[in-house]
N, C-alpha and C positions, 0 to 999 in steps of 0.2 A: 208632274203627276205620272208615275210609271204606267206604261201601257203594254198590254200583251195582245198581239194579233193572232187569232186562231183560225186556221182554215176549216176546222170542225170544232164544235163544242156541244156538250150536253147541258141543256138548260132545263128549267122546270117545265117549259113548253115542248120539250123534245129536242131533237137534233137540229142544230143550226150551222150555217156556213158563213165564213168571213165575218167574224165578230171581233171587235176591239174592246178589250176589258181594261178599264182604268182603275187604278188602285190608289187610295189615299188613306192615311192614318189606319192602315191595316184592314181596310174594308173595300169592297167593290163599290166604287162611287158612281160609275156610269158604264153602260154597255151600249155600244153603237155598232152599226153595220159598216163594213168597208175596210179600207187599208189603214194600217197604223203608222204610215209615213216613216218607214225606216226603223220602227221599234221592233223588239224581239218578235219573231214569227215562229209559231209552233204548228205542228201538224194537227194535234188534237189537244183540247183543253177539257179537263174533268175536274169536278170538285174533289179535293183530297179528303178522304174520310177520316174520322176519329178512330184510333185504336182504343176500344172501350174497356180493355182490361189488361193490365200489365203488373207483374211483380218484377221490377227491373233487376234486382240483385240476382235473381235466378239465372240470368243469362250466363253468369260465370260458371254455372254447373252444366251447361249444355255439352252433351257428349260424355258425361262422367257417370251416368246412372244406368248404363245399359248392360251391366253384368248381373248375374243372378247368384245368390248364395245357395246354401244347401236346401232351403225351403222352396219347393217347386211352385208354390202359390204366390209368387211375386205379384204385387199389386200397387195401387195408389198408396196404400198404407205403409208398405215397406219403402217406397220412394220417399214418402214424407219423413220417415226416420233419417234417411240419407240427407235430406234437405236440412233437418234440424242440426245434424252434426256439422254440416257445412257452415251453418250460421255461427258456430263457435269460433270462426276465424275472421269474420269480416270487420274491418275498421271503417270509420267514416270516409277516409280518403279513398279506400278501395271501392266502397259503395258508389261514391261520386264518379270514379273512373268507369265503373261498369255501367252506371246509368247513362253516362255520356255516350258510350258505345251503343247501348240499346236505343237511345233516342236518335242518334245518327242513323242507325240501321232502319228505324221506323220511317224517317224522312226519305231515305233512299228507296224504300219500298213503296212510297206513295202516300203514306199517312201524313196528315197535316197537324195532328194533335194526339194526345194520349190522356186517358183517364187512368192515373197511376194509383193502384190499390195498395197503399203504403202501410205496411204493418211492422216493419223492422225499426222499432222506436228506440230501443235502449242499448246499453253497453253489453259486452260479452258478460254473461252471468245474470243479466236481467236488471241490474241497477240503472235507474234513469241517469242520463248524462247531466252533469252540472248545468249545462245549457240545454234545457229540456228538448227543444226542437232540432237538436243537432242533425239528426238523420233527415228530417223533413227538409231542412235547409240545404242539404246535399242534393236531394232530388230537385229542389227548386233551382239550385245553381246549375245542375246538369241540363235542365230544360232551357234555362236562359243562355247557357253557353252554346248549345246546339241550335237554338232558335225554334224548338218544337213548342207548339201550343200545349198547355197543361191544365188539366183539371186534377187537382190534388185531392185524394180521398184518404185522409187519415183513418185508420182502421181501429175500431174498438174490439179488443180481444181480451176476455175476462177469465175464461176457464178452459179446462182441457176437455170438456165434454158436457153433455146434458146432465150428468150426475154431479156437476159442479166440482169435479176433481181439480186439484191444483195443477198449474202449468209445470212442465218438466223440461229439463235440458234446454235446447235452443229455443223452445217455445217461450221461455221466460223473457226473451228480448221483445216479445210482442205485448206483454201483459200490462193492462191498466184497469184500475177501478174507474168509476164514473167521474170522480173529482179530478184525479190525475189526468184522465183523458180530456176532460173539459179544458184544463189549462194547456195541455199539449195542442189541442185543436185551435185554441185562441192564439197561441204563439206561432203556430204554423200559418194561420191566416195573416198574421202581421208580416211574416217572412214573405208571403206571396205578394203582399200589397206594395212592396218595393220594386216589383218587376213589371212586365208588360201588362196592359189592361186585359188582355185575353187570357191571362192566367187566373183561374178562379179556384175556389175550394168547395168541396162537398163533404160527405161523410160516409163511412162504411162500417156498419155492424157486420163483423166478419161472417157469421153463420149462426144458425139456430143452436149449433153445438157450443159455440164460443161466447155467446152473450146470454144474459138472463132475460126472461120474458119482461121483467120490469124495466130493465135498461132499454129494451127495444121501444117501449111505450114512451120513454123520456128522451129519445134520441134527438127530437126536434128542439128540445131545450138547449142543446149544445150547438146545433147548426140549424137555425130557424128557416133558412132558405138554401137552395142548392140541391144537387142530385144526391140520392141515396142509393148506394150499391151494396149488394149482399150476395154471397155464395148461397145457392139453394139447390137441394135435391141433386147433388152431383154423383153420389155413390150409393150403392145398394145398402151398405152397412150404415151409412148416414141416415137413410130413410128409416131403417129398422130402429136405430137409436132414438131418433126424434119421436117416432111413433110409440116406443116403449115408455118414454119419459114425459112426453107432452100430450099423448093420447090421440095424435093425428099425424098423418103424413106431412112432410115439410110444407109443400105448397098449400095443402088444405089448412094447416094450422096458421100459416102466415096470412092468408087471405081472410081468415076469420078473426084475426087478432091485430091486424095493422091496416092502416089506411093506404093501401097500395094504389098508386096512381101514376100519372105521367112522369113524375119526378123520380120514379124508382127504376132501377136496373137490376134484374135478378140474373146472376151469373151461372152458367152451365145448364141447370134445369134438365139434365139428361135422364132423370128418373121421374117421369110424370105419366099418370094415366091420361086417357083421352079427355075425361071430364076435367081434371086439373088443368090440362093444356088449354081447353076452351075457356075456363074461368080466368086463368092468368091472362090470356089474350084480351079478354073483355075489360081488364083494368086499364089498358093503354100503356102499361109498363113495358119496358124494353127487355127482351131476352138477350143477355150478353153471351154470345157463343164463342168458343175458342177451339175450333175443330181440330187443329193440329195438336194442341196440348191434350185435349180430350181423347184423341187417338193414342197419344203417347202414354197416357196414364190409364187407359182402358176404362174410361168413365162410362161409356155408353153412347147411345145415339139420341140426339135431340128429336123430339116429336114434331119435325118441321112442317110436314104437310098439313097436319091437323091445326097446328098453330097458325100457319099462313091462312088457311081456309077459314079460320075463326077471326080473321082480321088482326092477328098479332104482329107486332113490330120486333125486328131482330137486327142485330149488327154483330160485328166480330172484333175480337181482340187476340193478342198474342200470348197472354197469360204467362207461362213459364219462360217465354222467349227462347225456346229451344230452336226455333226457326222463324224468323220474322219475315213473313211473306204474305202480303195482302191478298194477292190473287190466289195463292194456294190455300189460304184459309177458306175462301169462297168455294173453290173447287172441292175441297175436302168435305165441306158441309153438304154440297149437292151429291157427291159420291156416296156419302154415308146413307142418304135417303135412297139412292138407287140400289145399293147393296141390300138394304133391309127389305125393300119392297119389290126387288127384281124389276126395276123400271129404268127409264131413261129420261133425261131432261126433267128431273123431278120437280124442281122449283120454278119451272117456266109456267107461264099462263098463256091463254090463247092469243093474246095480243102482244106479249113481250117475251123475248128469248130468255134462256136460263141466266146467261151472264148479265143481261140488263136487269132482270128481277133481283138478282143477288146484289149487284152493285147499287142499285137504287135503294134497296133496303139498308145496306151498310152505310151509305152516305147520310140518309135521312135519319134513321134511328140512332146511328152513332152520335150525331150532333145532339139529338134529344137527350140521350143518356149522359152526355158530358155537360149538359147545360150550356152548349156552345152554339151561337148563332152562325152556323156554317152548314156545309152539306149541299149547297146549291150555288150555281153560278147565277147570281141574281143581285141586283142593286141593293145595297144596304147590308149584305151578308159579309161575315168575316172572310177575308181573301185567303182561304185555304184552297190552293189550286195545284193541279198536277198536269204537267205537259207530257205527252206521249208521242214518240216517233212512230209513224205508221209505214215509213218507207224502209221496210226490212223484210226478211224472209218469214217472220212470224205473223205480221199483220198484213203485208202485201197490199198496202194502200186501200184496205177495205173501208167501208163506211157504215154508219149506223150501229145497230145492235151487234152486227157481226164482229165489230172491233172488240166489244166487251167480251163476247164469247171467246174470241181468240186470246185476249189477255188472260182470261180466267183459266181456259182449258188447254192451251198449247204447252203450258209449263215454262214459258219464257217471258211472261208478262213483265217480270222485274227488269229484264234487259231492255225494255222499250220505254221505261220512265226516264225522261231526260232532265226535267226540272220540277222542283217543288217549292211552292211558296206557303209559308205558315203565317197567317195574319199579315200577309204582304211581305214577309221576310223571305228573300230569295236565297234559300239555304242549300239547295241542290242544283247544280249546273253540270250539264254533260254527263248526268248519271251519278255524279260524285258529290258528296257533301263537301262544303267549302273548307271544313276543318278536318277532313278524314285522316290525313297522315298523322297529325298530332294526336288525335283521339285514339286511333288504332295502336300507335306506339305505346301510349300510356296503358291501354287495356292489356296488351301483351305483357308488359312489365308486371301488372297486377296479377295476371293469370299465373305467371311464374312464381310470384310470391305465395299464392294460394296453393300451388301444387295440384296434383291430380288424384290424390288418394283420399277419397271421402267414404 
């Protein structure tokens, strides 16, 4: 039975010293005090959070969308057109290679699992593959190859807007009616069933713009159990479109027309009133925040203080994967609140520091959003674990909450992660994924094939 001895560890009861964590069948089977008798010793052991929102294929676009054309009002919507053009090039082999790099980078960043919001379903031009779940199987294969925990979220994408306009260009690769999507979801679930037990399936109606109200009421017919993720209230123009066609703002309409609860994760929510913020928090649903991507796309600032004070639960994801960095996602979230409110230590509470509050939220709510029994160093939980070196110039052998503050806010937290286990699979050692050289070489080859002109 593999054992990890930790000089410090963050447990549900708080900070502990000299713990021995025993792993069996991907779970934490026993936690005891004292020496591990020669087994691996780490400075600090933390739960490895779930990355709760990713579009893996977009990693291949990182760095290629930072020019501006003649229109001075460049925005999310112009970025989206670039993304659709990029879609016209991707093959299944390329998608798998990109996903392997993304999942490797997530593990090296300290994530133990990902909720993959998967909507690239069909061939170039939009025709379904002869083997319908071809692309889903490539995502599954990438997760299995890299050892990352996976919650696969096949995305229902039906229309180009609330006016039910047809999908255009690269969008056509996403499109399904309910019948086709039901078959795709079933076959994707079968693909997952051949892999590790910690790989599960959920479902993702893309957004109120991309699905019909009727389809949203029937979504549980396709996926009776498992998490439901959905983009919601990300952009000002989206709010206006939904209000014009459905008669209410996105959060207002969804809460009035869907049974939103603990199994829901609403992504972004950067355009909410205080009333909407409190009402969404009261449902127990997780707000899925992607602060680096939201900054990149100019989405806006999440109403974090009101959401937290209303008892809301939130966690983070890397979304476009422009920069996969757990600690910087958390710092960017807090900095956004500081800039808006002219404050400091925005998400801290009287009894817990900023870094501690942010990390606790990400670990706990991320597990909830992914339907994954992880997020804690506790007996019976999935062994998603992260080891951190504290004997360096960034952490200086600090202890307690000061370690988390240093990891989040010094800008060097990624350099301190030494080992990561996903469901007990020891995939990162010495700060490097065990398959790094092979995965990187393949990604570079694919990047050259795709070129840089989008």
